[in-house]
N, C-alpha and C positions, 0 to 999 in steps of 0.2 A: 572414529577412524576417518581420516581425510585422505582422499586419493586412493588409487588402486593398491592393493597389497602386492607383495613380491610375487606370489603365485599368479595373481591376475596380470601383472606385467609380463611374466613369462608366457602366459596363455595368449596375451595380445600379440606378443612377438611371434609366437608359433603360428597363429592364424594369419598374420600379415606377411609372413615369409613364404613366398611361392618358390617353386623350383627355378623359375626364370630370374628371380631376384638373387639367387645364390651366387657368390663369387666363383669364378672358374677354378681357383685353387681349392676351394671347399669341395666342389663337385669331384675334382680329381682325387682329392684326399679321401673322400668317402669310398670311391671305387677301390683304392689301394687298401683301405682298412677292411673292407668286406673280403677281398682276396686273401689278405694276411690272416684274418680271423678264421676263415674256412680252412686254410692250409694248416693252421695250428690245431684246429679241431680234428682234422683227419689224422694228423700225426699223433694226437693223444688218444685215438680211438681204442688202442689195444691196452691201455692202462687198466689195472684192476678196478680203480675207482670209476673209470668210464664205463666199464661193463656193469658195475653196480648201479650207476645212474640210469643206464639204458634198461636194465632189468626192472628197476623200481618204476620207471616211466611206463613200461609195458604192462606192469601189474595194475597200474592206476587207469590205464587208457580204455576208452570205449570207442576209439576211432576218431578221426578228425581230418582237417585239411592241411596239416603242416608236416614238414619233413625234418628228421633228425639224422645226424651222421651215424651210420651203422645200424639204423633201425629200418627194416624193410617196410613195415606197415605204417601208414599215415597215423599221426598222433594229434590229439587236441593241441591247439597253439601254445598253451602255457607249458605243456609237457615237452613239446619239441624245443621250445625256448630254453627250458631247464636243461635238457640233454646237451644242446649245443653250447650253452653257457658254461656248463661244467667242463666240457672238453676244451673250450676256448681259453680257459684260465689255468688248466691243470699243469701245463708245462712251464709256467712263468716265462712265456715267450710272447705275451701280448703287449700291446702298446702302453705307453706311460705318459701322463701329463705331468709337467713340472711347472711350478714347484709344489703343486698339490699332492704329488706322488700317488696318483690313482690311475687305474687301468680302465679307461672308459669303454673301449670297443667290445670287450669280452661280455658285457651285459647288453649294451645298447644294440649291437649288431644282431645277436641272436633274437632279442625281443622284436626288433624291427622286421627281420626276415619272417618270423612266425606270424606277425601281424599282417604283413604283406600277403602271405599265403591265405590267411584267414579271411581277408577282405578282397582277395583277387586284385590286389594293387599292382600297378606297373612300376617300371624302374624309376621313373621320375618321382613318383610318390615315395618310393623306398629311399632314394637319395635325399629327398627333402626331409623325410622323417628321421633318418639317421643323423643328418647334419644338425637338425634342431635338438635331437636327443643328446648327442655328444656335447653340444654347446651348453645345454642345461646341466648335464653331469659335471662338466669341468667347472662351471661357474659356482655350483654348490660346493664343490670341493675347495675351490679357491676362497670361498667365504670362510672356510675353516682353517685357512692358512694364517698362522700368526707371524707377522713380520718381525716382531720383537725376538722371538725364539728361533725364527727361521725354520719352523717345523709345523706340521699339521696337528691341529688340536685334536682332530679325530684320532690320529695315531697315538698321541700322548695319552689319550683316554682308553687305549686298547681297542679302538673301533676300526673296522675295515672300511675306510672311506670308499674304496672301490665298489663294494656291494651296496653300501648305504646310499651313496649318491647315484650309483648305477641303476638301482631300482627306480629312482625318481626320473633320471634321464630316459631310461628305457620305457617307463610308463608314458612320458610325454611323447616319445617317438611312436609308440603303439597307438596312442590316442590320435595323433596327427595323421598317421597312415589310415586310421579308421574314419577320418573325416569329421572328427569331433569339433564341436563349437568351442569358443573361448571358455564358456561356463563349464562345459564338460571336461576340458583340459585342466581347469582349476580344480574341479572335483577329483579328477584322476590323481593329481598330485596329493590332494588331501587324503585319498584312500591309500595310495602307495606309501605315504609316510608312515602309516601304521603297520606296514609290511616290511619296510627297509630294515636290514639288520646285518650283523657280522662282527665277530670279535676275532682278534688275531693272536690269541694265546698259543695256537698251534705252531706259529712261527718260532716260539721259544722252546716248547717242551714236546712237540710232536703231535701226531694225528693227521689225518688226511682231510679233515672237514673243510679246510680253507679251499680245497679244490672245488667244492660245490657252491661256494659263495656266489659266484657270478651266475651260475645256473639258477640258484634260488632267487636271486635278484631279478633275473629275466622272467622267471615264473611269476614273481610278484608283479612285475611290470605289466605283463599280459593280463593277469588276473584283475589288477586294479582297473585297467582300461575297460575290461569286459564288465566288471561289476557296475561301473558307472553307466554303461549301456543298459544295464538292467534296472537302473534307478537309484543305486547307492550314491550318496553325496559326501562331500568332504568340506572341511572348514576353509574359507577363503584366506584365513590368517595362518594356514598350516605351517608356513615357514617361520615367520617372525613372531607369532603369537606367544602369549605368556606360557602356554604349555605346548608350543609348537616344535617343529623340527630342530631349529637351532638351539632352543633352550634345552630340549631333551638330550640332544647329542653333545652339544658344545657348551652347555651351561651358560648360554648367552654370550659367549666369547666368539663373536663372528663379525664379519664386515659386510653389511648389506650392499655396499656399492659394488662389490665383486659380482653380485647377482645382476644388478640392473644397469650399471654404467655402460653406455655405448652398446646396449643390447640390440642386436640386429645390424649394427654397423661395423663393429670390431669382432672378428671371428677367431676363436681359439683353436678351431678344429685343425687347420693345416699345421699348427705348431706342436701337435701331440707327437711325442717321440715314438718312432717305430723301433722295435728291438731287432738288431741284427743277430743277437746271440741268445740261446735258450737258457738264460739264467737270470737271477735277480739283477735288476738294472744297476745296482750299486757296484757290481763287479765288472761291468763292461769296459770301463777305462783301464782296468787292470789287465784285461785280455789284450787291449790295444798296446799298452805300454810294454808288456812282455813280448808281444809280437814285434815291436820296434827293436827290442834288444836282439831278438832272433835274426831280424833283417840285418842288424849290424854285425852279425857273426858270432854272437854269444851262444854258447851251447850249455846245456845243464851241467855237464861235468866240469865246466870252467868256473862255475859259480861257487863262491864260498858262503855268501850271505845275500839275502834280498830283503829290502825293507819297502813295504807298500804303504805309502802315505795316502790317507783318504780323509774325507770330511769327518769331523768328530762324531756327528750323529750317526754315521754309518757303521761305526766300530761294532756296536752291539749286534748288528745284523750279519756282517761278513767277517768280523775279526774276533768275536768273543763267544764262548771261551776259546782261546787260541788253540788249545790242545784238541778240541773238537773240530775246529776249522782246518787244522792241519791233517786230520785223519777222518774225513767224512766216511760214513759207513755205506751210504747209498748215493746214487746219482742225484737224487732229489736234494740231499744234504749238500752235495757238491755245488749245486746251483746257488747256494747261499754262502759260499766259502771264498774269501779273498785269496788265500794261498792256492786253492784249486784253479781259480781264474788265471793266476800267474803261470801255473803249470800248463794250462791249455795254450796260452799265448806263446810261451817259450818253446813248447813242443810242436806247435802248429795244429790248427783245427780244420774242420770241414766247413762246407757251406760258404758263408760270407766271412769266415774267419774262426767261427766256432759253431758247431752244429750239434744236433741231438746225439749223434754218434759219439760225441766227446763227453757226454754226461750219462754214463752207465754205472751200474753198481760195481761191475768188474773193474772199470777204470778208476773209480773212486778208491778202490782197495788195492790198486796196482802198486807193488812195492817200489818201483822206480818213481812213480808220481808221488808217493808218500815221502820218499827220500828227498825229492825236490821241495815238496811242501814244508818239510821239516826245517828247511833253510829260510822260510819266509816269516818275517814279523809283520804285523799290521798295526800301524800307529796313526794317531791323529796328525794331520798336516795343516798348518795354519792357512796356507794359500788355498788349499782345497776347501777348508771350512768356510772361508770367506766367500768363495764362489757358490757353494751349496746353498739352497737346493735348486737353483736355476740350471745347474749342470751337476753331473755326478763325476767329478774329476778324480784323477789319481796321479801320484808321483812315485815312480818306482826307481829305487836306488839299488844298483847291483855292485857288490864288492866281489871282485874276481880273484882267483888264485894267483894271478900274475901281478897283483897289487893295484890294478886299475880300478877306478870307481866310475861307473857310468850311471847317468841319470836320464830317465825318460819321463817327460811330463805330457800328460793327456788331459787338457783342461776343458775340452768340449766333448760332449757325448755323441757318438756316431748314431745317426738316425733322427737327430733333432734338427731344428731350423738352421743351425750353424754348419752341420755336416749331414744334410738330408740324404736319405736313400731315394734313388730314382724308381720310377715304376718298374723298369727292367730289373732292378735289384730286388724289388718286392716279388716280382715274378720268379726270380731265381730262388728266393727264400721259399716261396710257395711250391715250386717244383721239388725242392729238397724235402719239404714236409709232406705234401700231398702225393709225391712220387713214391712214397712208401706203400701206397695203396692203389694209385691210379696209373694208367699207362701215359705215355708222352702225349698222345692225341687228346686224351681227356684233360690233362693238365693244360695244354695249349688252348683248348676250347674254353675252359673256365677262366683262364687268364684273359682271353679276348672278351668274354662276356663282362668281366669287371672293368676292363678298359672303357667300355661303353655301357655302363650299368644303366644309365638313364634310358637307353634304347630298348631295354628288355620289356616285353609285353606282359610276362608273368615271371615268377621266380622259379618255376618248375625246372627249366633247363639248367639253372644254376644249382639247384638243391637235390633234385631227384637222383642224379648220378652218385651222390654221396651217401644215399641210403643203402646202397648195395655193397659197400665195402665190407670186407671180411675182417671182423674184429672180435 
């Protein structure tokens, strides 16, 4: 073996990256993602799966330094990370990186916050750790992106890249916040790789297990960093080795340059897409296209037929089987329905254009919405397929009763680099989510803390108020 391994290169990057060396847009982006993640976690607190996660964590706990949303008593760091990670990913409202199609913050942020509390770290250490952890997560995900098929090899193998790569990125974040050496960071990746997991069959046939994936990844991240502190070590060739991460998950089909090229100089973090709507990201352009029709004066009763054109790889997620997508039984199923997204946009939604109030079991079964969804076909569109997966575009064609045919094209995804959300829009999203449990003063205080996250002396002011919510 000549030269440093990929894990050793990541560790060297992590140690060399100081808070002061972080680009300004990376620092701002981290604050936005912490605020966004916490708001989503608060909004998800009253789900049955969230209650189950909290109950499980309480039953395991023996006290600790860290805070979890909706848990009054302090928890061990790995269990706090588990609870917050479960909540952060449960509503499919968390951010997305393209074209890797993974959700980095739902694991990295909960792991980093728990590590910061465990180590008494300040805001500068937290921002640094999250920035590095997100970058590692994204780069590992991109290593599994196949440019020939324009798809994630993780996904094709039935693997949840979000939790698999998230465990690795979260572990690096936790180790960095804990002040680990380059050797210890390498070991942490070596240990975390044996804990990283997640399969996505629940997307196809049901079950709620996917909601715990990011929580379990955050738990693994904290546990791996902690085990290394106790003396457990990992292989330096954990990523590219004969029996390493990329061979085990991707069967050797990966691009090492995605991990190491321009590491420390080119940052992926600011380009991670923030979700304006609480649904599968593949459906967002459909909401926007239908909203454009509504703005043009189109009403549901004037529509004879609607054809939603999407990238061919998206069909199986939001368009098949079409009879199911036209009649979702639950709000959760509606989050993965192209026809339902069209209905939300055409009828008008809450928040930034579609909010949690628009994805309920009752609305999924509403006869008027189902009548509108029955008019929607979802098909592969060549232009959308060409653009995918760097964007999740949609072309919506409306055939009206008066004979007119209107076409709305949405070729860039809102919340991404081409159509970014401002910090104020993130605050508005946070207010809608966290405002379900917190008063206006608390929402404003937490938003201000995240605007200047680096200025925080501890994480208590940010996290303690969230432990008292009634869920």
